[in-house]
C-alpha positions in Angstrom: 3.8 -29.3 36.4 2.7 -28.5 32.8 -0.6 -26.5 32.5 -2.9 -27.9 29.7 -4.9 -25.1 28.1 -7.5 -25.0 25.4 -7.1 -22.4 22.7 -9.9 -20.4 24.3 -8.1 -20.3 27.7 -4.8 -19.3 26.0 -6.5 -16.5 24.0 -8.2 -15.2 27.2 -4.8 -15.1 29.0 -3.3 -13.1 26.1 -6.2 -10.7 25.9 -6.2 -10.1 29.7 -2.5 -9.6 29.8 -2.8 -6.9 27.1 -5.4 -5.1 29.2 -8.1 -5.6 26.6 -10.7 -7.3 28.8 -13.1 -5.7 31.3 -12.4 -3.6 33.4 -10.7 -0.9 31.3 -7.6 0.6 32.9 -8.0 4.2 34.1 -4.5 5.5 33.7 -2.5 5.9 30.5 0.8 5.8 32.5 -0.3 2.5 34.2 -1.0 1.1 30.8 2.5 2.0 29.5 4.1 0.6 32.6 2.2 -2.7 32.3 2.8 -3.1 28.6 6.4 -2.1 28.9 6.6 0.1 25.9 4.6 1.6 23.0 6.1 1.6 19.6 6.5 5.0 18.0 4.8 5.0 14.6 3.6 8.3 13.3 1.2 6.9 10.6 -2.0 8.9 11.1 -4.5 7.2 8.8 -6.8 7.0 11.8 -4.6 8.1 14.7 -1.0 7.6 15.8 -0.3 4.0 16.9 0.4 4.9 20.6 -2.9 6.8 20.8 -4.8 3.9 19.3 -3.2 1.4 21.7 -4.3 3.5 24.7 -7.8 4.1 23.3 -8.3 0.4 22.7 -7.6 -0.2 26.4 -9.1 2.8 28.0 -11.9 3.9 25.6 -13.2 7.5 26.2 -11.2 7.8 29.4 -8.1 8.4 27.2 -7.9 11.7 25.4 -6.2 11.7 22.0 -2.6 13.0 22.3 -2.5 12.2 26.0 0.7 10.3 25.6 2.3 13.7 24.6 1.5 15.0 28.1 3.3 12.0 29.7 6.3 12.7 27.5 6.2 16.4 28.4 6.0 15.6 32.1 9.1 13.3 31.8 7.1 10.3 33.0 7.5 8.6 29.6 10.7 8.8 27.4 11.3 7.9 23.8 14.2 5.4 23.6 15.1 3.6 20.4 11.7 4.3 18.8 9.8 3.0 21.8 7.9 5.0 24.4 9.0 3.7 27.8 8.3 4.6 31.5 11.2 6.8 32.5 12.1 4.6 35.5 12.8 1.7 33.1 15.9 3.5 31.8 17.6 2.0 34.9 16.8 -1.5 33.5 18.2 -0.6 30.1 21.4 1.0 31.4 23.4 -2.2 31.6 22.9 -2.9 27.9 23.8 0.7 27.0 27.0 0.4 29.0 27.8 -2.9 27.2 27.0 -1.6 23.7 27.2 -3.0 21.1 26.6 -6.2 23.1 28.1 -8.7 25.5 30.8 -10.9 23.8 30.8 -12.9 21.7 29.6 -10.3 19.3 27.7 -11.0 16.1 29.2 -9.8 12.9 26.8 -6.9 12.5 27.6 -5.7 16.0 31.3 -5.8 15.2 30.7 -3.9 12.0 28.6 -1.2 13.5 31.1 -0.7 16.4 33.9 -0.3 13.8 31.8 2.2 11.9 31.2 4.3 15.0 34.8 4.2 15.9 35.8 5.3 12.4 33.6 8.4 12.9 34.6 9.3 16.4 35.5 12.8 15.4 32.0 13.5 14.2 30.6 11.8 17.4 32.7 14.2 19.5 31.5 17.2 17.5 27.9 16.2 17.9 28.3 15.8 21.7 30.0 19.3 21.9 27.2 20.9 19.8 24.5 19.3 21.9 26.2 20.4 25.1 26.1 24.0 23.9 22.9 24.3 21.9 20.5 21.4 22.5 17.8 20.4 21.9 18.5 20.1 18.1 17.2 18.0 15.2 19.6 15.8 13.3 19.7 18.2 10.4 21.2 20.9 12.6 24.2 18.8 13.7 27.6 18.6 12.0 28.1 15.8 9.5 31.9 15.3 9.5 31.7 11.5 9.2 34.8 10.1 7.5 33.0 6.9 6.6 29.4 7.5 5.3 26.7 5.1 6.4 25.9 2.7 3.6 22.7 0.8 3.4 20.4 -0.8 0.8 17.5 0.9 2.6 16.2 4.4 3.3 19.0 5.2 5.8 21.6 5.1 3.0 24.0 8.1 3.5 22.0 9.3 6.5 25.2 9.2 8.6 24.3 11.7 11.3 20.9 10.1 12.0 22.5 6.6 12.2 25.3 7.9 14.4 22.8 9.5 16.7 20.9 6.2 17.0 24.1 4.4 17.9 24.9 7.1 20.5 21.4 6.7 21.8 21.8 2.9 22.1 25.0 3.4 24.1 23.4 6.0 26.4 25.2 9.2 25.3 22.3 11.1 23.7 18.5 10.9 24.1 15.4 12.1 22.3 14.4 15.4 23.9 11.1 15.6 22.0 9.6 16.0 18.6 8.7 18.9 16.4 6.0 17.4 14.2 7.5 14.1 13.2 11.1 15.2 13.6 13.1 14.1 16.7 15.1 16.6 18.7 18.2 15.5 20.6 20.0 16.3 23.8 22.6 14.7 26.0 21.1 11.8 27.9 22.4 13.2 31.2 19.8 15.9 30.8 16.9 13.6 29.7 17.3 10.4 31.6 16.2 10.4 35.3 19.6 9.4 36.6 18.5 6.4 38.6 21.2 3.9 39.5 21.6 1.2 36.8 20.3 -2.3 37.6 22.9 -5.0 37.2 22.7 -6.8 33.9 21.5 -10.3 35.0 18.8 -8.8 37.3 17.7 -6.3 34.7 17.4 -9.0 32.0 15.4 -11.3 34.2 13.1 -8.4 35.2 12.6 -7.5 31.5 11.8 -11.2 30.7 9.2 -11.2 33.5 7.7 -8.0 32.2 7.5 -9.5 28.7 5.6 -12.5 29.9 3.3 -10.3 32.1 2.4 -8.2 29.1 1.9 -11.2 26.8 0.3 -13.6 29.2 1.5 -16.6 27.1 4.6 -16.8 24.9 6.9 -19.3 23.4 9.9 -19.9 25.7 12.3 -18.6 23.0 10.0 -16.1 21.4 11.0 -14.1 18.4 13.9 -11.9 19.4 13.2 -8.3 18.8 15.9 -5.6 18.8 13.8 -3.7 21.4 12.9 -6.8 23.5 15.8 -9.3 23.2 15.1 -11.3 26.4 13.0 -14.4 26.0 10.8 -15.9 28.7 12.3 -19.4 29.0 13.2 -19.0 32.7 10.1 -17.2 33.9 6.5 -18.1 34.4 5.3 -21.7 34.2 5.2 -24.3 31.4 2.1 -25.0 29.4 0.8 -26.7 26.3 -2.1 -25.5 24.2 -4.6 -28.0 22.7 -4.2 -28.2 19.0 -0.9 -26.3 18.9 2.5 -28.0 18.8 5.2 -27.2 21.3 5.5 -25.7 24.7 4.7 -22.3 26.0 5.4 -20.2 29.1 2.4 -18.6 30.9 1.9 -16.0 33.6 0.4 -18.1 36.4 -1.5 -15.2 37.9 -3.8 -15.4 34.9 -4.7 -19.1 35.1 -7.6 -18.8 37.4 -8.8 -15.3 36.6 -12.4 -14.8 35.4 -12.7 -13.4 31.9 -15.1 -10.7 30.8 -14.4 -9.7 27.2 -15.3 -6.6 25.2 -15.3 -5.5 21.6 -12.8 -3.0 20.3 -10.6 -2.1 17.4 -6.9 -2.5 17.4 -4.0 -0.7 15.7 -2.4 -2.9 13.0 0.8 -2.7 15.1 -0.9 -3.7 18.4 1.1 -6.1 20.4 -1.8 -8.6 20.5 -1.3 -9.1 16.8 2.3 -8.0 16.2 3.8 -11.5 16.4 1.9 -12.9 13.4 2.9 -16.5 14.1 1.6 -16.4 17.7 -1.5 -14.6 16.5 -2.2 -17.4 14.0 -1.5 -20.2 16.4 -3.7 -18.9 19.2 -6.3 -16.8 17.4 -6.3 -18.6 14.0 -6.6 -15.1 12.4 -5.6 -14.3 8.9 -4.1 -10.8 8.8 -1.2 -8.7 7.7 -0.5 -5.0 7.5 -1.0 -4.0 3.8 0.2 -0.4 3.8 3.3 -1.5 1.8 1.4 -3.4 -0.8 0.2 -1.9 -4.1 -3.4 -0.9 -3.7 -4.6 -3.5 -6.2 -3.1 -6.3 -4.1 -4.7 -5.3 -0.8 -7.4 -7.6 0.6 -8.5 -5.5 3.6 -7.0 -2.0 3.2 -4.1 0.3 3.8 -4.5 0.5 7.6 -7.1 -2.1 8.3 -7.7 -2.4 12.0 -8.2 -5.9 13.6 -11.5 -6.3 15.4 -11.3 -7.9 18.9 -14.6 -9.5 20.1 -14.2 -11.1 23.5 -11.4 -13.6 23.1 -11.6 -13.8 19.2 -10.3 -11.7 16.4 -13.3 -11.6 14.1 -12.5 -9.2 11.2 -11.0 -5.9 10.1 -12.2 -2.3 9.7 -10.7 -0.3 6.9 -11.2 3.3 7.9 -9.6 6.7 7.3 -9.8 9.8 9.5 -10.5 12.7 7.1 -10.1 15.5 9.6 -10.5 18.4 7.2 -14.0 17.1 6.4 -14.7 16.1 10.0 -15.5 12.4 9.2 -14.2 9.0 9.9 -14.7 7.3 6.6 -15.3 3.6 6.9 -14.5 2.1 3.5 -15.2 -1.5 4.6 -15.9 -3.9 7.5 -14.5 -7.3 6.7 -16.3 -10.1 8.6 -14.3 -13.3 9.2 -16.7 -16.2 9.3 -20.3 -16.0 10.3 -21.2 -13.0 12.5 -24.2 -13.0 14.8 -26.5 -10.0 14.9 -25.1 -9.2 18.3 -21.5 -9.2 17.1 -22.4 -6.9 14.2 -24.1 -4.5 16.5 -21.1 -4.5 18.9 -18.7 -3.8 16.1 -20.9 -0.9 14.9 -20.8 0.5 18.5 -17.0 0.2 18.6 -16.7 2.1 15.3 -19.0 4.8 16.6 -17.0 5.1 19.8 -13.8 5.5 17.8 -15.4 8.2 15.7 -16.6 10.0 18.9 -13.2 9.7 20.5 -11.7 11.3 17.4 -14.4 14.0 17.3 -15.4 12.8 13.8 -18.7 11.7 12.2 -18.7 8.1 11.1 -19.5 7.8 7.4 -19.6 4.6 5.5 
């Protein structure tokens, strides 16, 4: 059976799967468990990404910085720049044990494994130092790498940091916490909960099911992400979307669910919009993150937040939290298409609620 969906139905499935419809979830931990992960991004133009994601779903029920309490309690762990429920480490363990991957390896996997092996002496020194003195930041760990890390990007010659990230991926070390924006590290045996690893095939299928549950609707072979490599081709049910070429997989539990939408603002990195191709196909929304563009070439703003209204993405809000002045400065509200008076009022309320949550006066 192939489900035949309108774009409206497909969008509503995506919005509900991301917990962005009514009712709002009540627990931040439940949100993290349902979504699977929250990306760590420390940009604080308005608020850190993880906080914005949770506020978009929970509203005033979520207190800014609440995710830090979950990390402090050990309910949520940072792993490879993602905040994940601690119990999900058991699903990731098989991949850690198989690092750098299950053969046949790609060329980049071979090269990084060779680089780690060439610096095994430094790796052993890092483990010994952490065993005795952890938690420690990367700058406090010995750099005795015989082969420096070379890159055309910002990680060039950041050998210890790169080695720690490889050791994290193979399950030897873990992020113990952060001091400001700086990660501190410890042995994974002291941070991970120690649950028995789930066998690879079962873990991979579970992660694919979780991916579809969190997205609602996805391409069978969706864009492969380094933090989410398992596509959904073997889970859910097949569907086509009117006006969109190709086949999709859908979470069947959403097919008959009533939809009650709401209006809120999203982080530019929100998972509803993160896959720009899927966003354009389903929501027909023109958007990109412009923080890396020169100011003169930006259309919407440095950290313009997409506006969700029901099952539509209807515009962007360019705002900055100026905490020293106690204000949320709204530089622009970009309206896509013709807004009704009701939509304009609902967006104004959403902006006001964001300001109230931040404890800032809204100024435009």
